[in-house]
C-alpha positions in Angstrom: -4.2 14.8 -18.5 -3.8 15.8 -15.4 -1.5 13.0 -13.0 -3.6 11.4 -10.0 -0.8 10.3 -7.4 -2.8 8.5 -4.4 -0.8 8.9 -1.5 -0.2 5.9 1.1 -2.5 6.4 4.5 -1.8 4.9 7.7 -3.0 5.0 11.1 -0.5 4.3 14.2 0.3 5.6 17.5 2.9 8.4 18.7 5.5 6.5 20.9 8.1 9.3 20.8 8.0 12.7 20.7 11.2 14.1 21.5 12.9 15.8 18.6 12.2 19.0 17.0 9.3 18.7 14.2 9.1 15.0 14.5 7.0 12.0 15.8 7.5 7.7 15.7 4.5 6.6 14.9 4.1 2.7 15.3 1.7 1.3 12.7 0.5 -2.3 13.6 -0.4 -4.3 10.4 -2.4 -7.9 10.3 -0.7 -10.1 7.7 -1.9 -13.8 6.9 0.7 -16.2 6.8 1.1 -18.2 3.4 1.4 -21.7 4.3 -0.3 -21.8 8.1 -3.1 -19.1 7.1 -2.8 -17.4 10.6 -2.8 -13.6 10.8 0.7 -12.5 12.7 0.9 -8.9 14.1 3.2 -7.1 12.5 4.6 -4.0 13.9 6.6 -0.8 12.3 8.0 3.0 12.9 7.6 5.1 10.8 9.3 8.8 11.6 7.0 11.5 10.5 7.0 15.4 10.2 5.0 17.6 13.0 5.3 20.7 12.3 3.7 22.2 15.2 4.9 20.1 17.5 1.4 18.6 18.3 1.5 15.5 19.2 1.9 13.6 22.1 2.8 9.9 23.0 -0.3 7.8 22.7 -1.6 9.7 20.9 -3.9 8.1 17.0 -2.5 9.8 14.2 -2.7 9.8 10.4 0.1 10.1 8.4 0.6 10.6 5.1 3.8 9.6 2.3 5.3 13.1 1.1 8.8 13.5 -0.8 12.2 12.7 1.5 12.2 15.6 3.8 15.4 14.1 5.5 17.3 10.9 5.7 14.7 8.9 7.4 11.5 10.9 7.0 9.3 10.3 4.5 5.8 10.7 6.4 4.0 13.7 7.2 0.9 13.9 10.1 -2.0 14.3 8.4 -4.5 15.3 11.5 -4.6 13.3 15.2 -7.5 11.8 15.2 -7.8 10.5 19.3 -5.5 12.5 21.9 -4.3 10.6 24.9 -6.0 11.7 27.8 -3.2 12.6 30.3 -3.4 10.4 33.6 -3.7 12.8 36.9 -0.8 12.6 39.5 -2.3 11.5 42.8 -0.2 12.2 45.7 -0.3 9.8 48.9 0.7 11.9 51.7 0.5 9.7 54.9 -0.5 11.9 58.2 0.0 9.4 61.0 2.8 7.5 60.0 3.9 4.9 62.6 6.9 3.5 61.5 10.1 3.6 63.6 13.8 3.6 62.9 
């Protein structure tokens, strides 16, 4: 009989990518309060393995649970759902600067 393993999957946003082959992903969940029946937004950060260093800050990614890869890494980036578009840098050049010192 074959053993079926269902690994947890989550989607989140990359908030840090400075480490080598590691990104920090922030996952946002809604949890219903047991007494007041209001929905509470809970944010949690996970360190995930990014083999090719392809993820950038702001990317939406799918992470999958895995065996422990280091002290805090237990997730792997499966794929990038949506890339964050880089913002164009606009340089403001004033040709006629009339300020006096």
